[in-house]
SEDRENBA-377647 format. One record per residue: residue in three letters; x, y, z of N, C-alpha, C in turn. Coordinates in steps of 0.1 Angstrom, whole numbers, padded with zeros to 4 digits, always signed. Last residue first. Example, Ala and Ser with C-alpha at 12.3 -4.5 7.8 and 13.67 -1.06 7.14 Angstrom:
BEGIN
Ser+0128-0022+0071+0137-0011+0071+0129+0000+0079Ala+0132-0057+0078+0123-0045+0078+0132-0033+0078
***
This chain:
BEGIN
Unk-0003+0230-0120+0003+0238-0130+0018+0240-0126Unk-0012+0196-0113-0008+0209-0108-0001+0217-0119Unk-0037+0179-0130-0023+0180-0127-0020+0194-0123Unk-0068+0167-0117-0061+0177-0124-0046+0178-0120Unk-0072+0132-0115-0072+0145-0109-0064+0155-0117Unk-0092+0103-0121-0081+0112-0125-0083+0126-0118Unk-0099+0081-0094-0103+0089-0105-0093+0099-0109Unk-0093+0048-0082-0089+0062-0083-0096+0068-0095Unk-0104+0026-0058-0105+0030-0072-0103+0044-0074Unk-0103+0019-0031-0091+0023-0038-0092+0026-0053Unk-0132+0018-0016-0118+0021-0013-0110+0027-0023Unk-0157+0008-0015-0156+0023-0014-0141+0027-0013Unk-0162-0018-0013-0162-0012-0027-0160+0003-0026Unk-0160-0030+0011-0173-0023+0008-0173-0017-0006Unk-0134-0039+0009-0145-0049+0010-0158-0043+0007Unk-0120-0015+0011-0119-0022-0002-0131-0032-0002Unk-0126-0008+0037-0130+0001+0026-0130-0006+0013Unk-0113-0028+0051-0128-0028+0052-0133-0019+0041Unk-0086-0022+0045-0092-0035+0040-0107-0034+0040Unk-0085+0003+0058-0083+0003+0043-0089-0011+0038Unk-0089-0005+0084-0099+0004+0078-0097+0004+0063Unk-0065-0020+0088-0079-0026+0090-0089-0018+0082Unk-0045-0001+0085-0046-0013+0076-0060-0019+0076Unk-0051+0016+0107-0051+0021+0093-0052+0010+0083Unk-0048-0001+0128-0061+0005+0126-0061+0010+0111Unk-0020-0008+0126-0030-0018+0125-0044-0013+0122Unk-0009+0018+0130-0007+0011+0117-0018+0000+0116Unk-0017+0022+0157-0022+0031+0146-0020+0025+0132Unk-0004+0002+0171-0019+0002+0171-0024+0011+0159Unk+0023+0010+0166+0018-0003+0161+0003-0003+0160Unk+0023+0034+0180+0025+0034+0165+0020+0021+0159Unk+0018+0026+0206+0009+0034+0199+0010+0034+0184Unk+0022+0004+0226+0028+0005+0212+0018+0013+0204Unk+0030+0006+0261+0021+0008+0249+0029+0007+0236Unk+0049+0007+0280+0044-0006+0277+0034-0006+0265Unk+0054+0034+0284+0064+0026+0277+0059+0012+0273Unk+0031+0041+0298+0032+0046+0284+0043+0038+0277Unk+0036+0029+0322+0024+0025+0315+0025+0029+0300Unk+0059+0043+0330+0060+0028+0328+0048+0023+0320Unk+0048+0069+0333+0058+0066+0323+0060+0051+0320Unk+0032+0065+0355+0026+0069+0342+0036+0065+0331Unk+0052+0060+0374+0042+0050+0371+0035+0053+0358Unk+0066+0084+0374+0073+0072+0369+0063+0061+0366Unk+0046+0101+0384+0051+0103+0371+0058+0091+0365Unk+0044+0090+0410+0032+0090+0401+0037+0092+0387Unk+0070+0095+0420+0065+0081+0418+0053+0080+0409Unk+0069+0123+0420+0079+0116+0411+0074+0101+0409Unk+0050+0128+0439+0048+0132+0425+0057+0125+0416Unk+0063+0117+0461+0051+0111+0457+0048+0115+0442Unk+0084+0135+0465+0087+0122+0462+0075+0114+0456Unk+0089+0167+0457+0078+0159+0461+0080+0144+0456Unk+0110+0183+0447+0110+0179+0461+0099+0169+0466Unk+0106+0191+0421+0119+0184+0425+0119+0179+0439Unk+0080+0202+0422+0083+0190+0413+0096+0183+0415Unk+0082+0222+0442+0073+0211+0443+0077+0199+0434Unk+0102+0239+0432+0104+0233+0445+0095+0221+0447Unk+0090+0248+0409+0102+0239+0408+0105+0232+0421Unk+0069+0263+0421+0066+0252+0412+0078+0242+0411Unk+0083+0282+0436+0073+0273+0442+0070+0261+0434Unk+0099+0294+0417+0105+0288+0429+0095+0278+0435Unk+0080+0305+0400+0089+0294+0395+0095+0287+0407Unk+0068+0323+0416+0060+0312+0411+0069+0301+0406Unk+0090+0341+0420+0084+0334+0431+0075+0322+0427Unk+0095+0351+0394+0105+0343+0401+0099+0335+0412Unk+0066+0345+0373+0074+0354+0382+0085+0345+0388Unk+0045+0345+0345+0056+0339+0351+0063+0349+0360Unk+0024+0352+0329+0022+0354+0344+0034+0348+0352Unk+0026+0346+0303+0025+0360+0306+0025+0363+0321Unk+0026+0318+0304+0039+0325+0300+0038+0340+0304Unk+0009+0304+0332+0008+0310+0318+0021+0318+0316Unk+0016+0276+0348+0018+0290+0349+0018+0296+0335Unk-0002+0248+0361+0004+0255+0350+0005+0270+0353Unk+0008+0231+0391-0002+0238+0384+0004+0247+0373Unk+0032+0204+0386+0026+0216+0393+0015+0222+0385Unk+0025+0170+0378+0030+0183+0374+0024+0193+0384Unk+0011+0147+0383+0025+0146+0378+0031+0159+0374Unk-0016+0146+0389-0006+0146+0400+0008+0144+0396Unk-0035+0148+0370-0029+0134+0372-0019+0134+0384Unk-0039+0175+0372-0049+0166+0377-0044+0152+0379Unk-0016+0184+0358-0018+0187+0372-0028+0178+0379Unk-0021+0174+0333-0010+0168+0340-0011+0172+0355Unk-0043+0190+0326-0045+0176+0327-0033+0169+0335Unk-0033+0216+0325-0043+0213+0335-0044+0198+0337Unk-0015+0213+0303-0010+0217+0316-0020+0213+0328Unk-0033+0206+0283-0024+0196+0288-0018+0200+0301Unk-0046+0232+0282-0054+0219+0284-0045+0208+0290Unk-0027+0250+0275-0033+0251+0288-0040+0238+0292Unk-0021+0240+0248-0012+0239+0258-0018+0240+0272Unk-0036+0243+0225-0040+0233+0234-0031+0232+0246Unk-0030+0278+0222-0035+0266+0216-0040+0256+0226Unk-0004+0292+0243-0016+0292+0236-0020+0279+0231Unk+0016+0288+0264+0015+0300+0257+0001+0302+0250Unk+0022+0273+0296+0015+0273+0283+0015+0287+0277Unk+0044+0257+0313+0042+0272+0311+0036+0274+0297Unk+0044+0232+0336+0039+0236+0323+0037+0251+0323Unk+0067+0212+0350+0061+0225+0352+0057+0230+0338Unk+0066+0177+0358+0067+0188+0349+0062+0201+0355Unk+0084+0146+0364+0074+0156+0368+0076+0169+0360Unk+0091+0120+0342+0096+0133+0347+0084+0141+0352Unk+0090+0097+0327+0087+0096+0342+0091+0109+0349Unk+0093+0097+0300+0105+0097+0308+0103+0096+0323Unk+0066+0099+0293+0073+0086+0291+0086+0085+0299Unk+0062+0127+0300+0055+0116+0307+0062+0103+0305Unk+0079+0139+0281+0082+0141+0295+0075+0130+0303Unk+0066+0131+0257+0080+0127+0260+0084+0128+0275Unk+0041+0143+0260+0042+0129+0259+0056+0124+0262Unk+0048+0171+0260+0041+0165+0271+0042+0150+0271Unk+0058+0173+0234+0067+0174+0246+0061+0169+0258Unk+0035+0168+0219+0046+0160+0218+0056+0160+0230Unk+0017+0189+0228+0013+0175+0229+0025+0166+0229Unk+0030+0216+0248+0027+0210+0235+0025+0195+0236Unk+0038+0227+0271+0026+0220+0271+0021+0215+0258Unk+0062+0239+0274+0051+0248+0270+0038+0240+0270Unk+0082+0229+0304+0079+0230+0289+0066+0237+0287Unk+0105+0217+0324+0097+0228+0323+0094+0230+0308Unk+0110+0186+0340+0110+0193+0327+0100+0205+0328Unk+0133+0171+0364+0120+0177+0360+0121+0184+0347Unk+0157+0159+0365+0148+0157+0376+0134+0162+0373Unk+0172+0141+0337+0169+0153+0345+0158+0150+0355Unk+0174+0119+0320+0186+0123+0327+0184+0135+0336Unk+0151+0115+0304+0154+0106+0315+0166+0109+0324Unk+0155+0138+0286+0145+0138+0297+0148+0128+0308Unk+0175+0131+0266+0177+0141+0276+0168+0139+0288Unk+0165+0112+0248+0178+0110+0254+0179+0119+0267Unk+0140+0120+0240+0141+0107+0245+0155+0104+0252Unk+0145+0146+0230+0138+0144+0243+0140+0130+0249Unk+0176+0154+0215+0164+0145+0215+0158+0144+0229Unk+0181+0190+0216+0186+0176+0220+0174+0167+0219Unk+0193+0223+0206+0183+0212+0207+0190+0199+0212Unk+0210+0243+0212+0200+0245+0201+0189+0235+0202Unk+0213+0249+0247+0216+0241+0236+0206+0245+0225Unk+0227+0264+0275+0218+0266+0264+0222+0258+0252Unk+0229+0259+0308+0235+0255+0296+0225+0256+0285Unk+0231+0275+0339+0223+0272+0327+0232+0269+0316Unk+0248+0280+0360+0236+0273+0363+0228+0269+0351Unk+0268+0296+0351+0272+0283+0356+0260+0274+0359Unk+0262+0314+0321+0258+0311+0335+0263+0297+0339Unk+0266+0324+0296+0278+0318+0303+0275+0315+0317Unk+0243+0316+0270+0247+0324+0281+0259+0317+0289Unk+0229+0319+0238+0238+0312+0247+0243+0321+0258Unk+0195+0331+0238+0209+0332+0234+0217+0324+0243Unk+0163+0322+0228+0173+0322+0238+0187+0322+0233Unk+0142+0321+0210+0150+0333+0210+0160+0334+0221Unk+0127+0298+0207+0125+0307+0218+0132+0320+0218Unk+0128+0276+0191+0125+0289+0185+0123+0300+0195Unk+0153+0260+0209+0142+0259+0200+0140+0271+0192Unk+0170+0258+0232+0166+0271+0227+0154+0270+0218Unk+0168+0242+0262+0167+0239+0248+0161+0252+0241Unk+0189+0243+0289+0178+0251+0282+0179+0248+0267Unk+0194+0226+0318+0197+0226+0304+0185+0233+0297Unk+0201+0241+0350+0191+0237+0339+0198+0236+0326Unk+0203+0235+0386+0208+0239+0373+0199+0234+0362Unk+0196+0246+0420+0194+0237+0408+0202+0243+0396Unk+0192+0260+0444+0204+0252+0441+0202+0242+0431Unk+0170+0276+0447+0168+0262+0449+0180+0253+0448Unk+0180+0301+0440+0174+0300+0453+0172+0285+0456Unk+0189+0296+0414+0199+0300+0425+0193+0298+0438Unk+0166+0292+0400+0176+0281+0401+0185+0284+0413Unk+0155+0318+0401+0148+0307+0408+0158+0295+0410Unk+0174+0332+0386+0171+0336+0400+0165+0324+0408Unk+0170+0319+0361+0183+0319+0368+0182+0322+0383Unk+0144+0325+0355+0148+0311+0358+0161+0311+0365Unk+0147+0353+0351+0138+0348+0362+0141+0333+0365Unk+0164+0353+0329+0168+0359+0341+0160+0354+0353Unk+0147+0341+0310+0159+0334+0314+0164+0339+0327Unk+0129+0362+0307+0124+0349+0312+0136+0341+0317Unk+0145+0382+0296+0139+0384+0309+0134+0371+0315Unk+0150+0370+0271+0161+0373+0280+0156+0375+0294Unk+0124+0368+0259+0132+0356+0263+0143+0359+0272Unk+0096+0382+0259+0109+0387+0264+0118+0375+0268Unk+0077+0365+0248+0077+0379+0245+0091+0385+0248Unk+0089+0333+0236+0085+0342+0247+0086+0356+0242Unk+0078+0313+0211+0088+0323+0214+0082+0333+0225Unk+0075+0278+0205+0070+0290+0211+0081+0300+0213Unk+0085+0254+0196+0084+0265+0186+0078+0278+0192Unk+0099+0246+0228+0096+0241+0214+0096+0253+0204Unk+0107+0254+0253+0094+0258+0248+0091+0255+0234Unk+0125+0241+0281+0123+0242+0266+0109+0245+0262Unk+0146+0229+0305+0137+0240+0302+0136+0241+0287Unk+0153+0204+0329+0154+0209+0315+0143+0219+0313Unk+0174+0203+0358+0161+0203+0352+0163+0206+0337Unk+0195+0187+0382+0194+0193+0369+0180+0192+0364Unk+0203+0174+0404+0199+0188+0406+0196+0195+0393Unk+0213+0149+0400+0202+0150+0410+0197+0164+0412Unk+0243+0162+0389+0235+0150+0391+0226+0152+0402Unk+0259+0183+0378+0246+0186+0385+0237+0174+0387Unk+0280+0171+0366+0283+0180+0377+0270+0183+0385Unk+0267+0156+0346+0274+0149+0357+0277+0158+0369Unk+0257+0176+0330+0248+0167+0337+0255+0160+0348Unk+0282+0187+0321+0272+0196+0328+0263+0187+0336Unk+0293+0166+0307+0300+0171+0319+0290+0179+0328Unk+0274+0164+0286+0276+0152+0296+0283+0157+0308Unk+0279+0189+0274+0266+0185+0280+0267+0174+0290Unk+0305+0186+0265+0302+0197+0275+0288+0194+0282Unk+0304+0167+0246+0310+0164+0259+0307+0174+0269Unk+0271+0164+0230+0284+0171+0232+0290+0168+0245Unk+0257+0133+0220+0257+0144+0229+0271+0151+0230Unk+0248+0123+0189+0259+0122+0198+0259+0134+0207Unk+0223+0105+0173+0227+0117+0179+0238+0115+0190Unk+0211+0084+0160+0224+0089+0154+0229+0101+0161Unk+0188+0079+0176+0197+0068+0172+0211+0073+0167Unk+0168+0094+0185+0181+0097+0190+0192+0087+0186Unk+0145+0085+0170+0148+0099+0171+0162+0102+0175Unk+0135+0060+0168+0148+0062+0161+0152+0077+0162Unk+0111+0059+0180+0122+0052+0187+0135+0055+0180Unk+0088+0082+0184+0098+0079+0174+0110+0072+0180Unk+0055+0075+0195+0069+0078+0198+0078+0074+0187Unk+0026+0083+0196+0034+0078+0185+0048+0083+0187Unk+0006+0071+0223+0014+0080+0217+0022+0074+0206Unk-0026+0053+0217-0013+0055+0225-0004+0065+0217Unk-0049+0053+0201-0039+0043+0200-0028+0043+0210Unk-0081+0055+0197-0071+0061+0205-0060+0051+0207Unk-0101+0057+0168-0091+0049+0175-0082+0058+0183Unk-0132+0058+0153-0122+0066+0161-0114+0056+0169Unk-0150+0041+0140-0143+0051+0132-0133+0060+0140Unk-0161+0022+0158-0157+0018+0144-0148+0028+0137Unk-0168+0035+0181-0158+0024+0182-0153+0020+0168Unk-0173+0069+0185-0176+0057+0176-0164+0047+0178Unk-0177+0082+0218-0170+0082+0205-0172+0068+0198Unk-0188+0081+0243-0196+0085+0232-0190+0084+0218Unk-0169+0077+0262-0177+0065+0258-0186+0069+0246Unk-0136+0091+0257-0151+0093+0260-0159+0081+0254Unk-0107+0078+0271-0115+0079+0259-0130+0081+0263Unk-0087+0096+0294-0096+0085+0291-0104+0088+0279Unk-0055+0106+0291-0069+0112+0289-0078+0101+0285Unk-0035+0089+0300-0034+0103+0303-0048+0110+0301Unk-0042+0064+0292-0037+0066+0306-0036+0080+0310Unk-0048+0067+0266-0059+0067+0275-0055+0067+0289Unk-0025+0087+0248-0028+0076+0256-0040+0078+0265Unk-0026+0097+0213-0023+0100+0227-0028+0088+0235Unk-0033+0100+0184-0020+0095+0189-0017+0100+0203Unk-0062+0090+0170-0056+0099+0180-0044+0093+0186Unk-0076+0088+0138-0066+0082+0147-0061+0093+0157Unk-0106+0082+0122-0098+0092+0130-0088+0084+0139Unk-0117+0074+0089-0114+0071+0102-0106+0082+0109Unk-0127+0083+0064-0126+0068+0066-0123+0065+0081Unk-0149+0107+0054-0138+0104+0064-0138+0089+0067Unk-0171+0114+0040-0158+0111+0033-0146+0108+0042Unk-0191+0119+0058-0193+0109+0047-0180+0105+0041Unk-0181+0141+0072-0183+0128+0079-0184+0116+0069Unk-0183+0161+0053-0170+0157+0059-0171+0143+0065Unk-0210+0163+0049-0202+0159+0038-0188+0154+0043Unk-0219+0171+0074-0224+0159+0069-0214+0154+0058Unk-0205+0197+0075-0202+0186+0085-0207+0172+0080Unk-0217+0210+0053-0202+0208+0054-0199+0197+0063Unk-0242+0218+0047-0239+0203+0045-0224+0200+0048Unk-0244+0245+0048-0252+0237+0058-0249+0222+0057Unk-0229+0253+0026-0224+0256+0040-0231+0247+0050Unk-0228+0228+0000-0233+0240+0007-0228+0241+0021Unk-0203+0220-0022-0209+0216-0010-0215+0228-0003Unk-0199+0214-0058-0200+0223-0046-0207+0216-0034Unk-0179+0188-0072-0191+0195-0071-0191+0204-0058Unk-0145+0189-0085-0155+0184-0076-0167+0193-0075Unk-0123+0198-0099-0134+0191-0106-0144+0185-0098Unk-0104+0212-0086-0102+0198-0086-0113+0190-0095Unk-0115+0237-0088-0103+0235-0095-0100+0220-0097Unk-0136+0234-0070-0139+0236-0084-0127+0233-0093Unk-0121+0231-0047-0129+0220-0051-0133+0222-0066Unk-0110+0257-0045-0101+0246-0047-0109+0234-0052Unk-0133+0272-0039-0126+0274-0052-0117+0263-0055Unk-0139+0261-0014-0148+0259-0025-0142+0262-0039Unk-0116+0269+0001-0118+0254-0002-0128+0252-0013Unk-0120+0297+0002-0108+0291-0004-0110+0276-0008Unk-0146+0298+0014-0144+0303+0001-0131+0297-0006Unk-0142+0285+0040-0152+0280+0030-0148+0285+0016Unk-0128+0291+0062-0120+0286+0051-0129+0282+0039Unk-0149+0298+0079-0139+0309+0075-0129+0304+0064Unk-0162+0274+0082-0169+0285+0076-0159+0296+0071Unk-0143+0257+0093-0148+0254+0080-0156+0265+0074Unk-0134+0269+0118-0125+0263+0108-0131+0263+0094Unk-0158+0277+0130-0148+0287+0127-0139+0282+0116Unk-0170+0251+0133-0176+0261+0125-0166+0272+0121Unk-0152+0239+0151-0155+0233+0138-0161+0244+0129Unk-0153+0256+0173-0141+0255+0166-0143+0249+0152Unk-0181+0253+0181-0175+0266+0178-0163+0265+0169Unk-0183+0226+0186-0191+0232+0175-0185+0245+0171Unk-0166+0224+0208-0163+0216+0196-0170+0222+0184Unk-0179+0240+0227-0165+0243+0223-0161+0236+0210Unk-0203+0228+0234-0203+0239+0224-0189+0242+0219Unk-0196+0209+0253-0200+0205+0240-0200+0216+0229Unk-0189+0227+0273-0180+0217+0269-0183+0212+0255Unk-0211+0243+0277-0200+0249+0271-0190+0239+0266Unk-0229+0224+0289-0232+0230+0276-0220+0236+0269Unk-0215+0218+0313-0217+0208+0303-0220+0214+0289Unk-0195+0247+0324-0206+0236+0325-0206+0228+0313Unk-0174+0264+0327-0187+0270+0324-0199+0259+0324Unk-0151+0250+0330-0157+0255+0342-0170+0262+0340Unk-0144+0246+0303-0149+0234+0312-0156+0239+0324Unk-0132+0267+0291-0147+0266+0290-0152+0255+0299Unk-0105+0265+0291-0111+0273+0301-0127+0272+0301Unk-0098+0252+0267-0098+0245+0280-0105+0252+0291Unk-0101+0252+0239-0110+0261+0247-0110+0255+0261Unk-0086+0234+0227-0083+0248+0223-0091+0258+0231Unk-0097+0210+0235-0084+0214+0241-0080+0229+0237Unk-0131+0210+0241-0121+0211+0230-0108+0216+0236Unk-0136+0196+0274-0138+0206+0264-0128+0204+0253Unk-0148+0163+0283-0138+0174+0284-0140+0184+0272Unk-0172+0149+0280-0163+0146+0291-0153+0157+0294Unk-0189+0150+0259-0193+0157+0271-0183+0155+0283Unk-0176+0156+0226-0180+0147+0237-0184+0156+0249Unk-0163+0158+0193-0172+0163+0203-0175+0152+0213Unk-0129+0154+0185-0143+0149+0184-0151+0153+0195Unk-0103+0162+0190-0113+0172+0186-0127+0167+0183Unk-0073+0155+0207-0086+0152+0204-0095+0164+0200Unk-0041+0155+0193-0050+0162+0202-0064+0159+0198Unk-0026+0143+0174-0022+0140+0188-0031+0147+0198Unk-0043+0128+0146-0040+0140+0154-0034+0135+0168Unk-0053+0121+0115-0043+0116+0125-0038+0127+0134Unk-0079+0111+0094-0073+0121+0103-0064+0115+0112Unk-0079+0097+0061-0079+0095+0076-0073+0108+0083Unk-0094+0086+0032-0088+0097+0039-0090+0096+0054Unk-0092+0065+0003-0096+0068+0017-0088+0078+0024Unk-0096+0080-0030-0088+0072-0020-0093+0075-0006Unk-0104+0096-0052-0111+0084-0048-0104+0074-0039Unk-0095+0120-0058-0087+0109-0063-0094+0096-0060Unk-0112+0138-0046-0110+0139-0060-0103+0127-0066Unk-0108+0130-0019-0121+0128-0026-0120+0128-0041Unk-0082+0139-0016-0085+0125-0015-0098+0122-0021Unk-0086+0167-0018-0078+0160-0028-0081+0145-0028Unk-0103+0171+0004-0108+0174-0009-0100+0167-0020Unk-0086+0164+0026-0098+0157+0023-0104+0159+0009Unk-0064+0185+0022-0062+0170+0019-0075+0163+0017Unk-0067+0212+0028-0070+0207+0015-0070+0192+0013Unk-0059+0214+0056-0073+0214+0052-0076+0210+0038Unk-0039+0207+0077-0038+0203+0062-0052+0202+0056Unk-0040+0210+0104-0040+0222+0095-0039+0219+0080Unk-0041+0184+0115-0052+0193+0117-0052+0205+0107Unk-0029+0160+0091-0029+0166+0104-0039+0178+0103Unk-0039+0130+0073-0035+0144+0074-0036+0149+0088Unk-0034+0103+0051-0037+0107+0064-0031+0122+0066Unk-0045+0083+0024-0040+0096+0028-0043+0098+0043Unk-0039+0056+0001-0046+0062+0013-0038+0074+0018Unk-0026+0051-0022-0038+0043-0019-0045+0048-0007Unk-0013+0076-0045-0012+0068-0033-0026+0061-0032Unk-0010+0094-0067-0006+0080-0069-0006+0072-0056Unk-0006+0124-0049-0008+0117-0062-0002+0103-0062Unk-0003+0139-0026-0013+0128-0026-0013+0120-0039Unk+0014+0159-0033+0017+0151-0021+0009+0138-0021Unk+0001+0172-0054+0013+0164-0057+0016+0155-0045Unk-0019+0185-0039-0023+0175-0049-0011+0166-0052Unk-0004+0202-0023-0012+0191-0017-0016+0181-0027Unk+0005+0219-0042+0015+0210-0036+0008+0199-0028Unk-0016+0235-0049-0012+0225-0059-0002+0215-0053Unk-0017+0253-0028-0027+0242-0029-0023+0231-0039Unk-0001+0274-0022+0005+0261-0021-0005+0249-0023Unk-0013+0298-0022-0002+0296-0031+0003+0282-0032Unk-0033+0293-0001-0037+0294-0015-0025+0292-0024Unk-0027+0294+0026-0026+0281+0019-0027+0283+0004Unk-0032+0320+0034-0018+0316+0033-0016+0303+0026Unk-0060+0319+0036-0054+0327+0026-0039+0324+0023Unk-0064+0302+0058-0067+0297+0045-0061+0306+0034Unk-0053+0319+0081-0046+0308+0076-0051+0303+0062Unk-0070+0342+0088-0057+0343+0081-0052+0331+0074Unk-0092+0332+0100-0094+0342+0090-0081+0344+0082Unk-0082+0315+0119-0088+0309+0107-0092+0319+0096Unk-0072+0335+0137-0064+0324+0131-0070+0319+0118Unk-0095+0350+0143-0083+0356+0137-0075+0345+0130Unk-0110+0330+0156-0115+0336+0144-0104+0343+0136Unk-0093+0326+0178-0094+0315+0169-0100+0320+0155Unk-0097+0351+0191-0083+0347+0186-0084+0335+0176Unk-0124+0350+0196-0119+0360+0187-0105+0357+0182Unk-0125+0328+0214-0133+0328+0201-0127+0338+0191Unk-0092+0320+0227-0106+0324+0228-0112+0324+0214Unk-0061+0330+0212-0069+0324+0223-0083+0329+0222Unk-0040+0339+0195-0051+0331+0190-0059+0324+0201Unk-0019+0356+0200-0019+0343+0207-0030+0334+0203Unk+0005+0377+0187-0008+0372+0184-0009+0358+0191Unk+0022+0403+0206+0021+0390+0200+0007+0386+0197Unk+0026+0426+0221+0031+0426+0208+0031+0412+0201Unk+0013+0430+0245+0027+0424+0245+0033+0422+0232Unk-0011+0441+0238-0001+0449+0245+0012+0443+0245Unk-0024+0436+0206-0021+0431+0219-0010+0440+0225Unk-0027+0444+0180-0039+0446+0189-0036+0442+0203Unk-0006+0437+0166-0006+0451+0170-0018+0454+0179Unk-0010+0410+0160-0002+0413+0171-0003+0428+0176Unk-0026+0407+0136-0032+0406+0150-0023+0411+0161Unk-0013+0413+0112-0028+0414+0113-0033+0414+0127Unk+0014+0409+0116+0009+0421+0109-0005+0424+0112Unk+0015+0384+0129+0020+0396+0136+0014+0409+0129Unk+0005+0369+0108-0002+0369+0121+0002+0382+0129Unk+0024+0371+0089+0011+0377+0086+0003+0378+0099Unk+0046+0359+0102+0047+0373+0098+0033+0379+0096Unk+0036+0333+0106+0040+0341+0117+0040+0355+0114Unk+0032+0325+0079+0021+0326+0088+0024+0335+0100Unk+0058+0325+0070+0049+0334+0064+0037+0336+0073Unk+0068+0303+0086+0074+0317+0087+0065+0327+0081Unk+0051+0281+0077+0051+0286+0091+0057+0300+0092Unk+0054+0276+0048+0043+0283+0054+0044+0288+0068Unk+0071+0270+0025+0076+0276+0037+0065+0283+0045Unk+0059+0238+0011+0062+0252+0011+0067+0257+0024Unk+0056+0211+0011+0043+0219+0011+0046+0234+0011Unk+0075+0186-0004+0075+0199+0002+0061+0206+0000Unk+0079+0153+0005+0073+0162-0005+0070+0176+0002Unk+0102+0127+0010+0097+0140+0015+0091+0147+0003Unk+0106+0093+0021+0104+0103+0010+0097+0115+0015Unk+0127+0084+0048+0114+0085+0042+0114+0095+0031Unk+0149+0082+0065+0148+0073+0054+0135+0073+0046Unk+0152+0101+0084+0145+0089+0088+0143+0079+0077Unk+0162+0121+0069+0172+0114+0078+0166+0102+0084Unk+0139+0131+0057+0148+0123+0049+0158+0116+0057Unk+0128+0145+0079+0121+0134+0073+0130+0125+0065Unk+0147+0164+0085+0142+0155+0096+0136+0143+0090Unk+0150+0178+0061+0161+0170+0066+0157+0160+0077Unk+0124+0190+0060+0129+0181+0049+0140+0172+0055Unk+0114+0210+0076+0116+0196+0082+0119+0186+0071Unk+0111+0235+0064+0122+0233+0075+0124+0219+0079Unk+0089+0231+0045+0103+0230+0041+0113+0228+0053Unk+0063+0210+0057+0068+0223+0053+0083+0222+0052Unk+0054+0178+0042+0055+0187+0053+0061+0201+0048Unk+0046+0145+0036+0046+0158+0031+0046+0168+0043Unk+0060+0114+0031+0057+0124+0042+0057+0137+0035Unk+0051+0083+0019+0056+0097+0015+0051+0106+0026Unk+0058+0049+0018+0054+0060+0025+0060+0073+0019Unk+0048+0016+0012+0055+0027+0007+0049+0040+0013Unk+0049-0012+0036+0042-0001+0028+0052+0009+0023Unk+0062-0030+0052+0061-0033+0038+0054-0022+0030Unk+0066-0023+0078+0055-0033+0076+0053-0036+0061Unk+0084-0003+0077+0089-0016+0082+0078-0027+0080Unk+0067+0017+0068+0077+0012+0059+0082-0002+0064Unk+0052+0021+0092+0045+0016+0080+0055+0011+0070Unk+0073+0030+0108+0066+0017+0111+0059+0012+0099Unk+0079+0054+0097+0090+0044+0099+0083+0030+0100Unk+0055+0068+0099+0060+0064+0085+0071+0054+0086Unk+0052+0072+0126+0043+0063+0119+0048+0059+0106Unk+0074+0089+0130+0074+0076+0137+0064+0067+0130Unk+0065+0110+0113+0078+0103+0110+0078+0089+0117Unk+0043+0118+0127+0041+0112+0114+0054+0105+0109Unk+0054+0129+0150+0046+0117+0151+0044+0110+0138Unk+0067+0152+0138+0075+0141+0144+0067+0128+0146Unk+0049+0171+0129+0054+0162+0119+0062+0150+0126Unk+0041+0186+0151+0031+0180+0143+0037+0169+0134Unk+0065+0194+0163+0056+0186+0171+0045+0180+0163Unk+0074+0212+0144+0081+0199+0145+0072+0189+0153Unk+0043+0227+0132+0056+0227+0138+0063+0213+0138Unk+0025+0223+0101+0027+0229+0114+0041+0228+0119Unk+0010+0198+0083+0013+0212+0083+0014+0217+0097Unk+0014+0167+0068+0014+0174+0081+0018+0189+0078Unk+0004+0137+0055+0005+0151+0052+0004+0159+0065Unk+0014+0108+0042+0012+0114+0055+0014+0129+0054Unk+0003+0084+0019+0008+0098+0021+0004+0103+0035Unk+0011+0051+0010+0004+0060+0019+0011+0074+0019Unk+0005+0022-0008+0012+0035-0008+0004+0045+0000Unk+0008-0012+0000+0000+0000+0000+0009+0012+0000
***
């Protein structure tokens, strides 16, 4: 079977697809991973074919700043709440337009397609080609009454009506504000129109299944979800992530010098408003607690510093580093959250936006993290209290290690591959599967 895995977003979006692609290839399937340009090397180093979707993240960041950031006191666009999400979806479809033909090329000649949250054109391309289409996300978005849409975590305290409404609001914002762009794209593909009132029904009809790459040990599966079309598989860890990585001698010496006193700080693709000021607060907190930190710069704008308590690295594989530290301070992205949990590390979550507050709250409820501290509300005293809790609470560490052991026993990637294969076989059996129709060739 030839499979296209199409991801738009940050490294946290494409890394699980690389893990899935490795396993699919090991099972004898042909795999193509489509992503944005910065991750070509990451995909190809895993031995997978890469198809470029263009340099969208940088352009999106610039457009977001131009359109939204000037309305905020701190100079950044956070996309929080209904207005923030409306801003996001008001901008994003327009930025997709120059790259729509690349989604066609990414899916050409395959037997099945899986796509991430922001790869909006993919279901239409799959429909035009007559191949089954699957969602594959690390964050749940199917409506239920157990927890709010992770992008609207604060709505849970408003009651059951708000929990369910959060899913409807996000779905409508996504598809109504992208309607014009996608309608024109459908005409270009030779597909018929879909009225605004039929969008959800049409989407459900053409979706072969949904794969959620997170663990039920962290977030129990709602009983209302379809057993036939929704699979919660466990996390999609990339076991080959650190296979060729050699730690610098300076890092190993730093860890040895601070054995039992080292934490990790990293915020992935998130960029603090004042990164220098944030590092200063961390240094003061570390001093008061006699700790030291490995700081993963990521996209955070952190510069290398000569502090004896902090070592700043461009990056390091989480699977290598996290088991060697006492706690992890991170932004609450789904991938980093999973890596810290698997390592059995207590956490301090400093969420910025998107689903990050949701995961911060979830870890605190599991008793494996301090209460989340929003990036705009960080103070030295709050850091001292949170870091003191996660490094000094023996019971919290035991709970984190117990969760880590359960996650290590799961094979989320294997479960995802099995579900994908099963759904494709069932689609062929129903006659709804793999007969392709011609699709317009990209200009």
